[in-house]
ROGU-893678 format. One line per field, with one value per residue: residue number from 1; chain; x negated, y, z of N, C-alpha, C, CB in turn. Coordinates in steps of 0.05 Angstrom, whole numbers, plus 5000, padded with zeros to 4 digits. Last residue first. Glycine has a CB too. Layout:
BEGIN
i [NUM / ...]
ch [A / ...]
n_px [X / ...]
n_py [Y / ...]
n_pz [Z / ...]
ca_px [X / ...]
ca_py [Y / ...]
ca_pz [Z / ...]
c_px [X / ...]
c_py [Y / ...]
c_pz [Z / ...]
cb_px [X / ...]
cb_py [Y / ...]
cb_pz [Z / ...]
END
This chain:
BEGIN
i [211 / 210 / 209 / 208 / 207 / 206 / 205 / 204 / 203 / 202 / 201 / 200 / 199 / 198 / 197 / 196 / 195 / 194 / 193 / 192 / 191 / 190 / 189 / 188 / 187 / 186 / 185 / 184 / 183 / 182 / 181 / 180 / 179 / 178 / 177 / 176 / 175 / 174 / 173 / 172 / 171 / 170 / 169 / 168 / 167 / 166 / 165 / 164 / 163 / 162 / 161 / 160 / 159 / 158 / 157 / 156 / 155 / 154 / 153 / 152 / 151 / 150 / 149 / 148 / 147 / 146 / 145 / 144 / 143 / 142 / 141 / 140 / 139 / 138 / 137 / 136 / 135 / 134 / 133 / 132 / 131 / 130 / 129 / 128 / 127 / 126 / 125 / 124 / 123 / 122 / 121 / 120 / 119 / 118 / 117 / 116 / 115 / 114 / 113 / 112 / 111 / 110 / 109 / 108 / 107 / 106 / 105 / 104 / 103 / 102 / 101 / 100 / 99 / 98 / 97 / 96 / 95 / 94 / 93 / 92 / 91 / 90 / 89 / 88 / 87 / 86 / 85 / 84 / 83 / 82 / 81 / 80 / 79 / 78 / 77 / 76 / 75 / 74 / 73 / 72 / 71 / 70 / 69 / 68 / 67 / 66 / 65 / 64 / 63 / 62 / 61 / 60 / 59 / 58 / 57 / 56 / 55 / 54 / 53 / 52 / 51 / 50 / 49 / 48 / 47 / 46 / 45 / 44 / 43 / 42 / 41 / 40 / 39 / 38 / 37 / 36 / 35 / 34 / 33 / 32 / 31 / 30 / 29 / 28 / 27 / 26 / 25 / 24 / 23 / 22 / 21 / 20 / 19 / 18 / 17 / 16 / 15 / 14 / 13 / 12 / 11 / 10 / 9 / 8 / 7 / 6 / 5 / 4 / 3 / 2 / 1]
ch [A / A / A / A / A / A / A / A / A / A / A / A / A / A / A / A / A / A / A / A / A / A / A / A / A / A / A / A / A / A / A / A / A / A / A / A / A / A / A / A / A / A / A / A / A / A / A / A / A / A / A / A / A / A / A / A / A / A / A / A / A / A / A / A / A / A / A / A / A / A / A / A / A / A / A / A / A / A / A / A / A / A / A / A / A / A / A / A / A / A / A / A / A / A / A / A / A / A / A / A / A / A / A / A / A / A / A / A / A / A / A / A / A / A / A / A / A / A / A / A / A / A / A / A / A / A / A / A / A / A / A / A / A / A / A / A / A / A / A / A / A / A / A / A / A / A / A / A / A / A / A / A / A / A / A / A / A / A / A / A / A / A / A / A / A / A / A / A / A / A / A / A / A / A / A / A / A / A / A / A / A / A / A / A / A / A / A / A / A / A / A / A / A / A / A / A / A / A / A / A / A / A / A / A / A / A / A / A / A / A / A]
n_px [2935 / 2968 / 3019 / 3024 / 3029 / 3076 / 3112 / 3107 / 3126 / 3179 / 3201 / 3193 / 3223 / 3266 / 3241 / 3174 / 3130 / 3123 / 3117 / 3070 / 3033 / 3039 / 3021 / 2968 / 2947 / 2939 / 2892 / 2901 / 2930 / 2898 / 2891 / 2945 / 2947 / 2964 / 2951 / 2907 / 2873 / 2857 / 2833 / 2789 / 2759 / 2774 / 2782 / 2785 / 2821 / 2886 / 2914 / 2931 / 2907 / 2854 / 2843 / 2829 / 2802 / 2811 / 2798 / 2822 / 2801 / 2791 / 2760 / 2711 / 2697 / 2695 / 2652 / 2610 / 2608 / 2593 / 2542 / 2517 / 2518 / 2486 / 2437 / 2429 / 2425 / 2379 / 2342 / 2346 / 2328 / 2275 / 2255 / 2259 / 2223 / 2174 / 2141 / 2088 / 2044 / 1981 / 1944 / 1877 / 1825 / 1768 / 1711 / 1648 / 1585 / 1558 / 1573 / 1570 / 1622 / 1653 / 1712 / 1775 / 1840 / 1898 / 1961 / 2007 / 2043 / 2079 / 2083 / 2113 / 2086 / 2093 / 2056 / 2011 / 1977 / 1948 / 1994 / 1994 / 2029 / 2058 / 2068 / 2076 / 2046 / 2025 / 1973 / 1932 / 1876 / 1831 / 1827 / 1796 / 1822 / 1872 / 1859 / 1841 / 1888 / 1919 / 1891 / 1899 / 1955 / 1963 / 1935 / 1963 / 2014 / 2013 / 1983 / 1984 / 1922 / 1877 / 1838 / 1832 / 1799 / 1753 / 1739 / 1729 / 1718 / 1708 / 1689 / 1727 / 1745 / 1801 / 1819 / 1874 / 1928 / 1947 / 1963 / 1916 / 1888 / 1921 / 1914 / 1858 / 1838 / 1782 / 1738 / 1706 / 1662 / 1650 / 1610 / 1635 / 1682 / 1702 / 1765 / 1802 / 1865 / 1917 / 1982 / 2043 / 2085 / 2094 / 2065 / 2013 / 2009 / 2014 / 1968 / 1929 / 1939 / 1926 / 1872 / 1852 / 1863 / 1829 / 1779 / 1780 / 1780 / 1730 / 1694 / 1725 / 1728 / 1725 / 1781 / 1777 / 1764 / 1813 / 1806]
n_py [4607 / 4639 / 4620 / 4637 / 4692 / 4694 / 4677 / 4719 / 4762 / 4745 / 4744 / 4801 / 4842 / 4849 / 4856 / 4881 / 4853 / 4839 / 4784 / 4777 / 4798 / 4764 / 4717 / 4731 / 4742 / 4719 / 4738 / 4793 / 4822 / 4860 / 4899 / 4905 / 4927 / 4964 / 4962 / 4997 / 4981 / 4931 / 4948 / 4975 / 4936 / 4871 / 4805 / 4735 / 4694 / 4673 / 4619 / 4603 / 4553 / 4557 / 4628 / 4695 / 4757 / 4825 / 4895 / 4956 / 5015 / 5068 / 5084 / 5095 / 5043 / 5014 / 5042 / 5030 / 4975 / 4971 / 4995 / 4958 / 4912 / 4928 / 4932 / 4880 / 4854 / 4877 / 4857 / 4802 / 4801 / 4818 / 4776 / 4735 / 4753 / 4754 / 4717 / 4676 / 4654 / 4629 / 4602 / 4604 / 4613 / 4644 / 4612 / 4622 / 4586 / 4539 / 4491 / 4483 / 4494 / 4537 / 4525 / 4559 / 4589 / 4609 / 4629 / 4642 / 4695 / 4722 / 4782 / 4820 / 4866 / 4916 / 4938 / 4961 / 4928 / 4904 / 4903 / 4908 / 4871 / 4871 / 4817 / 4777 / 4723 / 4678 / 4637 / 4596 / 4621 / 4650 / 4701 / 4728 / 4718 / 4739 / 4793 / 4807 / 4801 / 4842 / 4888 / 4885 / 4889 / 4941 / 4972 / 4960 / 4977 / 5023 / 5007 / 4938 / 4909 / 4916 / 4924 / 4877 / 4851 / 4881 / 4870 / 4815 / 4799 / 4761 / 4765 / 4738 / 4701 / 4711 / 4773 / 4782 / 4786 / 4753 / 4709 / 4694 / 4674 / 4631 / 4598 / 4587 / 4597 / 4632 / 4657 / 4717 / 4746 / 4767 / 4748 / 4727 / 4700 / 4681 / 4660 / 4622 / 4599 / 4577 / 4593 / 4560 / 4533 / 4482 / 4453 / 4469 / 4446 / 4392 / 4384 / 4393 / 4349 / 4307 / 4318 / 4310 / 4255 / 4235 / 4251 / 4221 / 4169 / 4169 / 4176 / 4157 / 4188 / 4169 / 4182 / 4231 / 4211 / 4215 / 4250]
n_pz [9362 / 9330 / 9342 / 9394 / 9385 / 9356 / 9396 / 9433 / 9401 / 9392 / 9445 / 9462 / 9444 / 9478 / 9528 / 9527 / 9573 / 9626 / 9628 / 9600 / 9638 / 9681 / 9657 / 9647 / 9699 / 9750 / 9771 / 9778 / 9813 / 9836 / 9796 / 9749 / 9684 / 9645 / 9593 / 9591 / 9632 / 9612 / 9564 / 9585 / 9612 / 9584 / 9608 / 9602 / 9601 / 9597 / 9566 / 9515 / 9501 / 9522 / 9526 / 9506 / 9521 / 9499 / 9490 / 9458 / 9424 / 9410 / 9369 / 9392 / 9409 / 9361 / 9337 / 9372 / 9367 / 9313 / 9315 / 9349 / 9317 / 9275 / 9302 / 9320 / 9269 / 9250 / 9287 / 9276 / 9223 / 9231 / 9261 / 9224 / 9185 / 9214 / 9237 / 9221 / 9271 / 9294 / 9346 / 9375 / 9423 / 9442 / 9469 / 9500 / 9508 / 9515 / 9492 / 9440 / 9424 / 9473 / 9512 / 9502 / 9512 / 9473 / 9443 / 9395 / 9364 / 9310 / 9273 / 9223 / 9176 / 9129 / 9073 / 9052 / 9025 / 9067 / 9125 / 9192 / 9242 / 9307 / 9355 / 9412 / 9450 / 9502 / 9530 / 9572 / 9609 / 9623 / 9644 / 9605 / 9557 / 9568 / 9577 / 9526 / 9497 / 9521 / 9504 / 9449 / 9446 / 9466 / 9429 / 9380 / 9368 / 9339 / 9293 / 9278 / 9259 / 9229 / 9267 / 9294 / 9256 / 9260 / 9313 / 9308 / 9238 / 9181 / 9115 / 9061 / 9025 / 9021 / 9054 / 9098 / 9116 / 9154 / 9124 / 9098 / 9143 / 9158 / 9113 / 9116 / 9185 / 9212 / 9261 / 9280 / 9328 / 9377 / 9409 / 9455 / 9437 / 9375 / 9359 / 9311 / 9282 / 9238 / 9218 / 9196 / 9174 / 9192 / 9155 / 9170 / 9221 / 9208 / 9178 / 9218 / 9252 / 9217 / 9211 / 9263 / 9269 / 9230 / 9250 / 9298 / 9277 / 9252 / 9295 / 9358 / 9422 / 9491 / 9535 / 9588 / 9656 / 9709 / 9769]
ca_px [2923 / 2939 / 3009 / 3022 / 3007 / 3051 / 3109 / 3099 / 3099 / 3161 / 3199 / 3179 / 3198 / 3272 / 3256 / 3203 / 3137 / 3125 / 3140 / 3095 / 3036 / 3045 / 3049 / 2986 / 2949 / 2963 / 2895 / 2882 / 2944 / 2906 / 2869 / 2934 / 2943 / 2970 / 2974 / 2928 / 2887 / 2869 / 2857 / 2808 / 2772 / 2757 / 2795 / 2769 / 2797 / 2868 / 2902 / 2943 / 2934 / 2874 / 2835 / 2849 / 2796 / 2815 / 2793 / 2816 / 2810 / 2805 / 2788 / 2726 / 2700 / 2714 / 2679 / 2618 / 2614 / 2619 / 2563 / 2519 / 2532 / 2514 / 2448 / 2432 / 2447 / 2404 / 2346 / 2353 / 2355 / 2293 / 2256 / 2274 / 2251 / 2185 / 2168 / 2103 / 2066 / 1998 / 1960 / 1905 / 1836 / 1797 / 1727 / 1677 / 1602 / 1546 / 1580 / 1545 / 1612 / 1641 / 1684 / 1759 / 1811 / 1885 / 1932 / 2003 / 2017 / 2080 / 2069 / 2113 / 2093 / 2090 / 2078 / 2028 / 1996 / 1935 / 1979 / 1998 / 2005 / 2060 / 2060 / 2085 / 2053 / 2038 / 1992 / 1947 / 1901 / 1827 / 1842 / 1788 / 1794 / 1870 / 1871 / 1823 / 1865 / 1927 / 1893 / 1872 / 1941 / 1975 / 1927 / 1935 / 2011 / 2029 / 1972 / 1998 / 1945 / 1902 / 1843 / 1848 / 1827 / 1768 / 1745 / 1750 / 1709 / 1728 / 1679 / 1720 / 1717 / 1791 / 1811 / 1846 / 1919 / 1937 / 1982 / 1938 / 1878 / 1917 / 1940 / 1869 / 1846 / 1810 / 1742 / 1731 / 1666 / 1673 / 1602 / 1610 / 1684 / 1680 / 1748 / 1789 / 1841 / 1900 / 1954 / 2026 / 2078 / 2106 / 2094 / 2024 / 2007 / 2034 / 1994 / 1930 / 1943 / 1953 / 1890 / 1850 / 1876 / 1857 / 1788 / 1779 / 1803 / 1754 / 1696 / 1706 / 1742 / 1712 / 1763 / 1790 / 1755 / 1797 / 1820]
ca_py [4583 / 4644 / 4616 / 4609 / 4682 / 4703 / 4661 / 4692 / 4762 / 4749 / 4720 / 4778 / 4837 / 4845 / 4831 / 4887 / 4857 / 4867 / 4796 / 4768 / 4810 / 4792 / 4718 / 4725 / 4763 / 4713 / 4709 / 4784 / 4802 / 4838 / 4880 / 4911 / 4903 / 4969 / 4946 / 4999 / 5007 / 4933 / 4931 / 4990 / 4957 / 4894 / 4830 / 4759 / 4690 / 4696 / 4627 / 4626 / 4561 / 4536 / 4601 / 4675 / 4730 / 4804 / 4867 / 4939 / 4987 / 5062 / 5076 / 5117 / 5064 / 5006 / 5041 / 5058 / 4986 / 4960 / 5007 / 4986 / 4912 / 4922 / 4956 / 4901 / 4847 / 4882 / 4886 / 4812 / 4793 / 4835 / 4803 / 4733 / 4749 / 4779 / 4718 / 4699 / 4648 / 4652 / 4596 / 4609 / 4598 / 4647 / 4618 / 4619 / 4609 / 4563 / 4496 / 4479 / 4466 / 4531 / 4531 / 4535 / 4590 / 4601 / 4627 / 4627 / 4682 / 4710 / 4757 / 4812 / 4838 / 4910 / 4922 / 4977 / 4943 / 4924 / 4890 / 4924 / 4876 / 4877 / 4844 / 4784 / 4751 / 4683 / 4659 / 4600 / 4608 / 4624 / 4681 / 4729 / 4712 / 4711 / 4777 / 4809 / 4784 / 4814 / 4881 / 4885 / 4865 / 4918 / 4972 / 4954 / 4951 / 5023 / 5025 / 4963 / 4909 / 4910 / 4946 / 4899 / 4841 / 4880 / 4898 / 4824 / 4805 / 4773 / 4760 / 4760 / 4700 / 4684 / 4758 / 4781 / 4802 / 4779 / 4721 / 4705 / 4697 / 4654 / 4608 / 4602 / 4580 / 4630 / 4637 / 4702 / 4733 / 4778 / 4762 / 4741 / 4724 / 4678 / 4684 / 4625 / 4616 / 4574 / 4596 / 4573 / 4559 / 4504 / 4449 / 4476 / 4475 / 4404 / 4381 / 4410 / 4377 / 4310 / 4318 / 4337 / 4275 / 4230 / 4261 / 4250 / 4178 / 4164 / 4196 / 4154 / 4181 / 4180 / 4164 / 4221 / 4225 / 4200 / 4249]
ca_pz [9373 / 9330 / 9315 / 9390 / 9401 / 9343 / 9372 / 9441 / 9411 / 9369 / 9428 / 9474 / 9430 / 9449 / 9522 / 9524 / 9545 / 9620 / 9643 / 9588 / 9611 / 9685 / 9667 / 9625 / 9679 / 9734 / 9767 / 9756 / 9798 / 9854 / 9802 / 9776 / 9700 / 9673 / 9601 / 9571 / 9634 / 9638 / 9563 / 9568 / 9627 / 9588 / 9601 / 9602 / 9617 / 9593 / 9591 / 9528 / 9493 / 9531 / 9521 / 9515 / 9511 / 9518 / 9484 / 9482 / 9423 / 9435 / 9362 / 9380 / 9428 / 9381 / 9324 / 9368 / 9393 / 9321 / 9298 / 9357 / 9343 / 9270 / 9289 / 9339 / 9288 / 9236 / 9284 / 9303 / 9229 / 9214 / 9273 / 9248 / 9178 / 9204 / 9247 / 9211 / 9254 / 9287 / 9323 / 9373 / 9400 / 9444 / 9446 / 9503 / 9504 / 9525 / 9521 / 9455 / 9421 / 9447 / 9510 / 9506 / 9511 / 9499 / 9445 / 9419 / 9369 / 9337 / 9278 / 9251 / 9182 / 9158 / 9084 / 9069 / 9009 / 9050 / 9103 / 9168 / 9226 / 9279 / 9347 / 9385 / 9445 / 9476 / 9531 / 9548 / 9608 / 9612 / 9659 / 9634 / 9560 / 9561 / 9598 / 9549 / 9491 / 9524 / 9533 / 9460 / 9436 / 9479 / 9457 / 9383 / 9382 / 9364 / 9313 / 9277 / 9277 / 9214 / 9248 / 9308 / 9262 / 9235 / 9305 / 9325 / 9265 / 9199 / 9142 / 9078 / 9031 / 9027 / 9031 / 9094 / 9093 / 9163 / 9142 / 9083 / 9127 / 9176 / 9120 / 9093 / 9163 / 9207 / 9241 / 9279 / 9302 / 9363 / 9385 / 9458 / 9455 / 9394 / 9362 / 9337 / 9283 / 9262 / 9212 / 9216 / 9163 / 9208 / 9156 / 9143 / 9217 / 9226 / 9165 / 9195 / 9262 / 9228 / 9187 / 9250 / 9286 / 9228 / 9224 / 9299 / 9293 / 9236 / 9274 / 9336 / 9397 / 9467 / 9521 / 9564 / 9632 / 9690 / 9744]
c_px [2926 / 2925 / 2978 / 3011 / 3003 / 3027 / 3082 / 3095 / 3089 / 3132 / 3180 / 3178 / 3185 / 3247 / 3261 / 3218 / 3167 / 3128 / 3144 / 3119 / 3062 / 3050 / 3057 / 3015 / 2969 / 2968 / 2919 / 2886 / 2927 / 2921 / 2878 / 2913 / 2932 / 2967 / 2981 / 2954 / 2911 / 2885 / 2872 / 2835 / 2794 / 2773 / 2774 / 2785 / 2779 / 2845 / 2881 / 2931 / 2946 / 2902 / 2857 / 2839 / 2817 / 2809 / 2802 / 2813 / 2803 / 2816 / 2804 / 2755 / 2717 / 2719 / 2700 / 2646 / 2623 / 2627 / 2591 / 2541 / 2537 / 2530 / 2478 / 2445 / 2451 / 2428 / 2372 / 2358 / 2364 / 2322 / 2275 / 2277 / 2268 / 2215 / 2183 / 2132 / 2080 / 2020 / 1979 / 1917 / 1866 / 1808 / 1756 / 1691 / 1631 / 1564 / 1570 / 1549 / 1586 / 1629 / 1674 / 1730 / 1799 / 1855 / 1922 / 1973 / 2019 / 2056 / 2073 / 2100 / 2092 / 2101 / 2072 / 2051 / 2016 / 1954 / 1967 / 1981 / 2013 / 2032 / 2062 / 2076 / 2063 / 2044 / 2004 / 1968 / 1915 / 1853 / 1837 / 1801 / 1786 / 1841 / 1868 / 1833 / 1845 / 1904 / 1900 / 1872 / 1914 / 1961 / 1938 / 1927 / 1982 / 2025 / 1987 / 1988 / 1958 / 1926 / 1868 / 1854 / 1843 / 1796 / 1761 / 1759 / 1733 / 1715 / 1697 / 1709 / 1708 / 1762 / 1799 / 1839 / 1889 / 1926 / 1974 / 1958 / 1900 / 1907 / 1939 / 1897 / 1856 / 1816 / 1772 / 1730 / 1691 / 1678 / 1626 / 1603 / 1658 / 1678 / 1727 / 1770 / 1827 / 1875 / 1938 / 1997 / 2060 / 2100 / 2108 / 2054 / 2019 / 2034 / 2016 / 1957 / 1945 / 1959 / 1919 / 1869 / 1875 / 1873 / 1818 / 1788 / 1803 / 1779 / 1722 / 1712 / 1721 / 1726 / 1750 / 1771 / 1770 / 1789 / 1802]
c_py [4559 / 4619 / 4620 / 4603 / 4652 / 4692 / 4668 / 4674 / 4734 / 4749 / 4722 / 4753 / 4811 / 4837 / 4827 / 4861 / 4862 / 4873 / 4825 / 4781 / 4803 / 4805 / 4747 / 4727 / 4756 / 4735 / 4702 / 4754 / 4790 / 4816 / 4856 / 4890 / 4911 / 4944 / 4949 / 4985 / 5009 / 4959 / 4932 / 4975 / 4972 / 4916 / 4852 / 4783 / 4715 / 4695 / 4649 / 4635 / 4582 / 4545 / 4582 / 4647 / 4711 / 4777 / 4848 / 4910 / 4973 / 5033 / 5070 / 5110 / 5087 / 5029 / 5034 / 5060 / 5015 / 4972 / 4997 / 5000 / 4941 / 4923 / 4952 / 4926 / 4869 / 4876 / 4892 / 4842 / 4803 / 4828 / 4821 / 4761 / 4748 / 4775 / 4743 / 4697 / 4674 / 4643 / 4619 / 4600 / 4603 / 4633 / 4624 / 4627 / 4602 / 4588 / 4522 / 4484 / 4462 / 4503 / 4524 / 4542 / 4561 / 4602 / 4619 / 4621 / 4666 / 4693 / 4748 / 4784 / 4833 / 4882 / 4915 / 4962 / 4960 / 4940 / 4912 / 4913 / 4891 / 4879 / 4847 / 4812 / 4754 / 4713 / 4663 / 4622 / 4614 / 4608 / 4652 / 4706 / 4710 / 4702 / 4747 / 4792 / 4784 / 4794 / 4852 / 4877 / 4862 / 4892 / 4948 / 4952 / 4945 / 4998 / 5026 / 4981 / 4937 / 4908 / 4941 / 4921 / 4863 / 4870 / 4898 / 4853 / 4814 / 4776 / 4775 / 4751 / 4723 / 4683 / 4731 / 4765 / 4803 / 4796 / 4749 / 4720 / 4710 / 4678 / 4632 / 4614 / 4597 / 4612 / 4635 / 4682 / 4715 / 4765 / 4775 / 4758 / 4740 / 4703 / 4678 / 4649 / 4613 / 4591 / 4594 / 4574 / 4574 / 4531 / 4472 / 4474 / 4484 / 4434 / 4394 / 4409 / 4397 / 4338 / 4321 / 4339 / 4303 / 4250 / 4258 / 4262 / 4209 / 4174 / 4193 / 4174 / 4178 / 4170 / 4178 / 4203 / 4214 / 4216 / 4235]
c_pz [9354 / 9340 / 9314 / 9361 / 9396 / 9358 / 9357 / 9416 / 9419 / 9378 / 9405 / 9457 / 9439 / 9433 / 9493 / 9516 / 9543 / 9590 / 9635 / 9602 / 9598 / 9657 / 9670 / 9633 / 9657 / 9713 / 9751 / 9750 / 9775 / 9838 / 9819 / 9783 / 9727 / 9690 / 9630 / 9580 / 9615 / 9641 / 9590 / 9566 / 9611 / 9602 / 9603 / 9593 / 9618 / 9612 / 9586 / 9554 / 9510 / 9526 / 9530 / 9508 / 9523 / 9505 / 9507 / 9474 / 9449 / 9436 / 9387 / 9374 / 9417 / 9401 / 9344 / 9356 / 9390 / 9348 / 9307 / 9341 / 9353 / 9296 / 9284 / 9327 / 9308 / 9254 / 9271 / 9302 / 9256 / 9220 / 9257 / 9261 / 9203 / 9198 / 9237 / 9221 / 9246 / 9268 / 9319 / 9347 / 9399 / 9419 / 9455 / 9477 / 9506 / 9523 / 9532 / 9485 / 9437 / 9447 / 9482 / 9502 / 9512 / 9495 / 9472 / 9421 / 9395 / 9341 / 9307 / 9254 / 9212 / 9163 / 9113 / 9082 / 9025 / 9033 / 9085 / 9146 / 9201 / 9267 / 9317 / 9379 / 9417 / 9474 / 9504 / 9552 / 9581 / 9610 / 9649 / 9649 / 9589 / 9566 / 9593 / 9572 / 9514 / 9518 / 9537 / 9489 / 9448 / 9471 / 9472 / 9413 / 9390 / 9380 / 9340 / 9300 / 9277 / 9232 / 9231 / 9288 / 9274 / 9239 / 9279 / 9318 / 9282 / 9226 / 9161 / 9105 / 9050 / 9036 / 9039 / 9069 / 9089 / 9140 / 9150 / 9101 / 9111 / 9161 / 9138 / 9099 / 9140 / 9184 / 9237 / 9255 / 9302 / 9336 / 9371 / 9433 / 9455 / 9411 / 9383 / 9336 / 9310 / 9260 / 9238 / 9207 / 9181 / 9196 / 9171 / 9143 / 9191 / 9223 / 9182 / 9181 / 9239 / 9237 / 9196 / 9226 / 9274 / 9245 / 9221 / 9273 / 9295 / 9251 / 9258 / 9314 / 9375 / 9442 / 9497 / 9549 / 9608 / 9666 / 9723]
cb_px [2934 / 2933 / 3022 / 3050 / 3012 / 3050 / 3132 / 3121 / 3097 / 3167 / 3227 / 3191 / 3179 / 3283 / 3282 / 3207 / 3128 / 3102 / 3134 / 3097 / 3013 / 3022 / 3052 / 2980 / 2921 / 2988 / 2896 / 2853 / 2969 / 2923 / 2848 / 2956 / 2924 / 2998 / 2969 / 2918 / 2867 / 2848 / 2850 / 2797 / 2752 / 2746 / 2820 / 2744 / 2781 / 2884 / 2888 / 2971 / 2952 / 2870 / 2808 / 2877 / 2767 / 2845 / 2763 / 2839 / 2797 / 2828 / 2787 / 2712 / 2672 / 2704 / 2679 / 2598 / 2589 / 2617 / 2559 / 2493 / 2516 / 2518 / 2434 / 2405 / 2441 / 2405 / 2322 / 2330 / 2357 / 2287 / 2228 / 2260 / 2254 / 2171 / 2169 / 2102 / 2086 / 1982 / 1975 / 1910 / 1830 / 1806 / 1726 / 1687 / 1597 / 1520 / 1569 / 1524 / 1606 / 1620 / 1668 / 1767 / 1799 / 1894 / 1919 / 2020 / 1994 / 2107 / 2038 / 2143 / 2075 / 2105 / 2081 / 2038 / 2012 / 1916 / 1998 / 1992 / 1990 / 2076 / 2031 / 2116 / 2030 / 2063 / 1978 / 1961 / 1919 / 1807 / 1871 / 1796 / 1776 / 1878 / 1900 / 1820 / 1851 / 1951 / 1914 / 1859 / 1940 / 2005 / 1937 / 1917 / 2022 / 2058 / 1971 / 2029 / 1936 / 1899 / 1819 / 1832 / 1826 / 1753 / 1720 / 1741 / 1686 / 1754 / 1649 / 1744 / 1701 / 1795 / 1790 / 1832 / 1929 / 1915 / 1985 / 1953 / 1855 / 1899 / 1957 / 1871 / 1868 / 1822 / 1730 / 1755 / 1641 / 1671 / 1590 / 1587 / 1691 / 1653 / 1765 / 1773 / 1848 / 1892 / 1948 / 2028 / 2103 / 2095 / 2101 / 2012 / 1978 / 2029 / 2000 / 1908 / 1919 / 1958 / 1886 / 1821 / 1864 / 1864 / 1773 / 1750 / 1801 / 1758 / 1672 / 1708 / 1763 / 1682 / 1779 / 1800 / 1724 / 1812 / 1828]
cb_py [4576 / 4668 / 4636 / 4595 / 4687 / 4733 / 4666 / 4680 / 4782 / 4774 / 4713 / 4772 / 4859 / 4872 / 4831 / 4909 / 4833 / 4881 / 4795 / 4738 / 4800 / 4807 / 4703 / 4697 / 4768 / 4711 / 4696 / 4790 / 4814 / 4848 / 4895 / 4912 / 4883 / 4979 / 4917 / 4987 / 5030 / 4932 / 4902 / 4995 / 4977 / 4904 / 4836 / 4756 / 4667 / 4723 / 4603 / 4621 / 4536 / 4530 / 4594 / 4680 / 4722 / 4804 / 4862 / 4942 / 4972 / 5081 / 5052 / 5126 / 5075 / 4981 / 5022 / 5072 / 4985 / 4929 / 5000 / 5001 / 4897 / 4895 / 4961 / 4908 / 4820 / 4865 / 4898 / 4806 / 4762 / 4831 / 4815 / 4714 / 4723 / 4787 / 4717 / 4700 / 4629 / 4675 / 4569 / 4638 / 4568 / 4677 / 4595 / 4636 / 4621 / 4568 / 4474 / 4498 / 4460 / 4552 / 4515 / 4512 / 4607 / 4573 / 4652 / 4600 / 4702 / 4694 / 4760 / 4811 / 4818 / 4931 / 4895 / 5001 / 4924 / 4910 / 4872 / 4955 / 4849 / 4902 / 4849 / 4781 / 4770 / 4666 / 4685 / 4574 / 4616 / 4608 / 4687 / 4755 / 4733 / 4705 / 4784 / 4838 / 4793 / 4807 / 4899 / 4913 / 4864 / 4917 / 4997 / 4974 / 4929 / 5027 / 5053 / 4958 / 4901 / 4885 / 4949 / 4909 / 4817 / 4861 / 4915 / 4823 / 4826 / 4756 / 4769 / 4779 / 4702 / 4666 / 4774 / 4769 / 4829 / 4774 / 4704 / 4682 / 4687 / 4646 / 4586 / 4585 / 4560 / 4658 / 4609 / 4721 / 4716 / 4807 / 4742 / 4721 / 4715 / 4672 / 4709 / 4599 / 4646 / 4544 / 4622 / 4558 / 4575 / 4503 / 4422 / 4457 / 4484 / 4396 / 4351 / 4404 / 4385 / 4290 / 4292 / 4341 / 4275 / 4201 / 4247 / 4260 / 4166 / 4134 / 4195 / 4125 / 4202 / 4171 / 4139 / 4244 / 4223 / 4175 / 4277]
cb_pz [9400 / 9348 / 9295 / 9393 / 9431 / 9341 / 9352 / 9459 / 9435 / 9355 / 9418 / 9501 / 9433 / 9438 / 9537 / 9503 / 9527 / 9631 / 9673 / 9589 / 9593 / 9700 / 9694 / 9614 / 9666 / 9753 / 9794 / 9764 / 9786 / 9876 / 9817 / 9797 / 9685 / 9676 / 9595 / 9545 / 9628 / 9660 / 9556 / 9540 / 9638 / 9561 / 9620 / 9584 / 9607 / 9596 / 9606 / 9532 / 9493 / 9561 / 9537 / 9502 / 9518 / 9529 / 9478 / 9502 / 9399 / 9439 / 9344 / 9355 / 9436 / 9397 / 9301 / 9349 / 9411 / 9324 / 9268 / 9354 / 9364 / 9256 / 9263 / 9351 / 9301 / 9210 / 9269 / 9322 / 9228 / 9184 / 9273 / 9268 / 9162 / 9178 / 9278 / 9180 / 9268 / 9276 / 9325 / 9377 / 9403 / 9445 / 9425 / 9527 / 9476 / 9511 / 9536 / 9444 / 9392 / 9440 / 9531 / 9485 / 9533 / 9507 / 9437 / 9419 / 9370 / 9341 / 9272 / 9262 / 9167 / 9175 / 9067 / 9055 / 8992 / 9032 / 9087 / 9173 / 9219 / 9274 / 9356 / 9383 / 9451 / 9472 / 9542 / 9539 / 9632 / 9628 / 9659 / 9646 / 9546 / 9532 / 9601 / 9557 / 9465 / 9507 / 9546 / 9457 / 9406 / 9473 / 9470 / 9369 / 9366 / 9357 / 9302 / 9281 / 9306 / 9198 / 9229 / 9331 / 9281 / 9216 / 9303 / 9355 / 9265 / 9200 / 9145 / 9082 / 9006 / 9004 / 9015 / 9119 / 9096 / 9183 / 9167 / 9068 / 9109 / 9199 / 9133 / 9069 / 9172 / 9201 / 9248 / 9275 / 9295 / 9360 / 9366 / 9462 / 9483 / 9380 / 9369 / 9345 / 9278 / 9265 / 9198 / 9243 / 9157 / 9236 / 9169 / 9121 / 9219 / 9255 / 9161 / 9175 / 9280 / 9250 / 9171 / 9240 / 9314 / 9236 / 9202 / 9305 / 9322 / 9230 / 9255 / 9325 / 9390 / 9467 / 9511 / 9546 / 9629 / 9681 / 9734]
END
């Protein structure tokens, strides 16, 4: 495998600037942790994300102290795995800010050797995903409420496509209309055949209006 070409100082600075702009645009904070000493370097965005002061000295123990107590063990184990395997990995966990606010953080990290080649660094990028987590939690709560309401009301569901072709039935709808399993392929025809003759024109018209 060919060695990558050496880059001059101007190119390195340009690459660093582009990487910094990409991190800012993504709202991400970069950091690295020296495995041997536990010392952590972090960008201003990463410090803000974890609630560290701009001039604070950060160590691995200090970092773990702001991780939510329920997540500390999992984070510690994953960092150990990344360090041992030397492979990139990702995880999500909560941090507790100084004011008590809880923030969800998504991290992508890996390893590289130190500049002198004598040690190992865990390097990573962290992003605040609190809003996404809150939205997911709210969606799950609303889904649970809807499911409970449907269950208590005895509501059945079906899905119709292509101007009337029924593609999905739940068990409650099957029981409600008496659809036999062997006639699943012609559910709509069976349904129309069993609507009272006096009601059929109105039901068909209403169905067409929906589509």
